[in-house]
C-alpha positions as CSV (number, residue, x, y, z in Angstrom):
1,X,91.1,89.5,111.4
2,X,92.6,93.0,110.9
3,X,91.4,96.2,112.6
4,X,91.1,99.5,110.7
5,X,90.6,102.5,113.0
6,X,89.5,105.9,111.9
7,X,90.5,108.4,114.5
8,X,88.1,111.2,115.4
9,X,86.6,113.5,118.0
10,X,83.0,112.4,118.5
11,X,80.0,114.7,118.4
12,X,78.4,117.2,116.0
13,X,80.9,120.0,116.9
14,X,83.7,118.0,115.1
15,X,81.9,116.7,112.0
16,X,83.7,117.6,108.8
17,X,86.9,118.8,110.6
18,X,90.4,117.9,109.4
19,X,91.0,115.9,112.6
20,X,88.0,113.6,111.7
21,X,89.0,112.6,108.2
22,X,90.1,109.2,109.4
23,X,86.6,108.5,110.7
24,X,85.1,109.7,107.4
25,X,87.2,107.1,105.5
26,X,86.1,104.3,107.8
27,X,82.5,105.4,107.4
28,X,82.9,105.5,103.6
29,X,84.3,101.9,103.5
30,X,81.3,100.7,105.5
31,X,78.9,102.5,103.2
32,X,80.6,101.0,100.1
33,X,79.8,97.6,101.5
34,X,76.2,98.6,102.3
35,X,76.9,98.5,106.0
36,X,76.8,100.9,109.0
37,X,79.0,101.4,111.9
38,X,77.1,100.0,114.9
39,X,77.6,99.8,118.7
40,X,80.4,97.6,120.0
41,X,80.1,95.4,123.0
42,X,79.7,97.4,126.2
43,X,83.3,97.1,127.3
44,X,84.5,98.7,124.0
45,X,83.7,102.4,123.6
46,X,83.5,102.4,119.8
47,X,81.3,102.0,116.8
48,X,82.3,98.9,114.7
49,X,81.5,97.0,111.6
50,X,82.8,93.7,110.4
51,X,83.4,93.2,106.7
52,X,84.6,90.0,104.9
53,X,87.0,90.7,102.1
54,X,89.1,88.1,100.1
55,X,89.0,85.6,102.9
56,X,89.9,88.1,105.6
57,X,87.7,89.9,108.1
58,X,88.3,93.6,108.5
59,X,86.9,95.2,111.7
60,X,86.2,98.9,111.0
61,X,86.4,100.9,114.2
62,X,85.4,104.5,115.1
63,X,86.3,105.3,118.7
64,X,83.7,107.0,120.8
65,X,86.4,108.8,122.9
66,X,88.2,112.0,122.1
67,X,91.4,111.9,120.1
68,X,93.7,112.1,123.1
69,X,92.0,109.2,124.8
70,X,91.6,106.9,121.7
71,X,94.5,104.7,122.7
72,X,92.6,103.0,125.5
73,X,89.7,102.4,123.1
74,X,91.9,100.8,120.5
75,X,93.6,98.7,123.2
76,X,90.2,97.4,124.3
77,X,89.3,96.6,120.6
78,X,92.5,94.7,120.1
79,X,92.1,92.8,123.3
80,X,88.4,91.9,122.8
81,X,88.9,90.7,119.2
82,X,92.4,89.3,119.8
83,X,93.9,91.3,117.0
84,X,97.7,91.8,117.1
85,X,99.2,95.3,116.6
86,X,100.8,94.0,113.4
87,X,97.2,93.7,112.0
88,X,96.2,97.2,113.0
89,X,95.8,100.1,110.6
90,X,95.1,103.6,112.0
91,X,93.8,106.3,109.7
92,X,94.5,109.9,110.7
93,X,95.1,113.5,109.6
94,X,98.7,114.7,109.1
95,X,99.6,118.4,108.9
96,X,103.1,117.5,107.8
97,X,101.9,116.1,104.5
98,X,100.7,118.4,101.7
99,X,96.9,118.6,101.3
100,X,95.7,115.5,99.5
101,X,98.9,113.4,99.9
102,X,98.7,110.0,101.5
103,X,101.3,107.8,103.2
104,X,101.1,104.3,104.6
105,X,103.9,103.5,107.0
106,X,104.6,101.1,109.8
107,X,105.9,102.6,113.1
108,X,107.5,106.0,113.3
109,X,106.8,108.9,115.6
110,X,103.5,110.6,116.5
111,X,104.4,113.8,114.7
112,X,102.7,115.7,117.5
113,X,99.4,114.0,116.8
114,X,97.6,113.4,120.1
115,X,95.6,110.4,118.9
116,X,98.7,108.6,117.7
117,X,100.6,109.5,120.9
118,X,97.7,108.1,122.9
119,X,97.8,104.9,120.8
120,X,101.6,104.5,121.3
121,X,101.2,104.9,125.1
122,X,98.2,102.5,125.4
123,X,99.7,99.8,123.0
124,X,103.2,100.1,124.4
125,X,104.6,100.1,120.9
126,X,104.9,102.2,117.7
127,X,104.8,99.1,115.6
128,X,101.5,99.5,113.9
129,X,100.5,100.7,110.4
130,X,99.2,104.2,109.8
131,X,97.5,105.7,106.8
132,X,98.3,109.4,107.0
133,X,96.2,111.9,105.2
134,X,97.7,115.2,104.3
135,X,95.4,118.1,105.5
136,X,98.0,120.9,104.9
137,X,99.8,123.2,107.2
138,X,98.1,125.9,109.3
139,X,98.3,129.3,107.8
140,X,100.6,131.9,109.3
141,X,101.1,131.5,113.0
142,X,97.8,129.6,113.6
143,X,98.0,127.0,116.4
144,X,98.0,123.5,114.7
145,X,95.5,122.3,117.3
146,X,93.1,125.0,116.2
147,X,93.7,124.3,112.6
148,X,92.9,120.6,112.7
149,X,89.6,121.4,114.5
150,X,88.5,123.5,111.6
151,X,86.4,122.3,108.6
152,X,87.9,122.2,105.2
153,X,87.7,125.4,103.1
154,X,85.2,125.5,100.2
155,X,88.1,125.1,97.7
156,X,89.4,122.0,99.6
157,X,86.0,120.5,99.9
158,X,85.9,119.9,96.1
159,X,88.8,117.5,96.6
160,X,88.0,116.0,100.0
161,X,85.4,113.5,98.6
162,X,88.0,112.2,96.1
163,X,90.7,112.0,98.9
164,X,88.3,109.9,101.0
165,X,87.5,107.6,98.0
166,X,91.2,107.1,97.3
167,X,91.8,106.4,101.0
168,X,89.1,103.8,101.0
169,X,90.7,102.1,98.0
170,X,94.1,102.1,99.8
171,X,92.5,100.6,102.9
172,X,90.7,97.9,101.0
173,X,94.0,97.0,99.3
174,X,95.9,97.1,102.7
175,X,93.6,94.3,104.0
176,X,94.9,91.9,101.3
177,X,98.3,93.4,100.3
178,X,99.9,96.0,102.6
179,X,102.9,96.6,100.4
180,X,100.7,97.3,97.3
181,X,98.6,99.7,99.5
182,X,101.7,101.6,100.4
183,X,102.6,102.0,96.8
184,X,99.0,103.2,96.0
185,X,99.1,105.8,98.7
186,X,102.6,107.0,97.7
187,X,101.2,107.8,94.2
188,X,98.2,109.8,95.4
189,X,98.6,113.5,94.9
190,X,101.7,113.3,92.6
191,X,101.5,115.0,89.3
192,X,101.7,112.7,86.3
């Protein structure tokens, strides 16, 4: 089994924000399979969905904790389902990638992302896979924390649906072939 976690802040105030795009991807993957994210066992504060794909089971996870507390939720998911960190993919927004660009990488730093920082602390390692989704840089001197809690602009929204579909493709490929998924992500958003 592999675990695919879409980071988010729960609640209606955060729907459609840049910070929640990881959750939107996980929701889209479930919808493609005709499934819904449902309640996890009581000791796991998350919504989950199990999907079988090419002989492997992918556990889709949406934490029900705020971004900076998501590490403890992911730790409980990995412990409950006995998934090693090497089989974990975390999907999150990244302000250091241009809008619409994708990157799959293993390990690395948090880049100031509170959700990733929380995961690194709770898991005791940086050795897990991430699908980073470029949401662009804050304009002017805007605080990055305020920027990621804003919804996408009208102009960006025309592209967001396509980005989410491309991310879902990358995640589905990652379940069976992480190296190929990394290549797919690298080509997203490049001209030509």
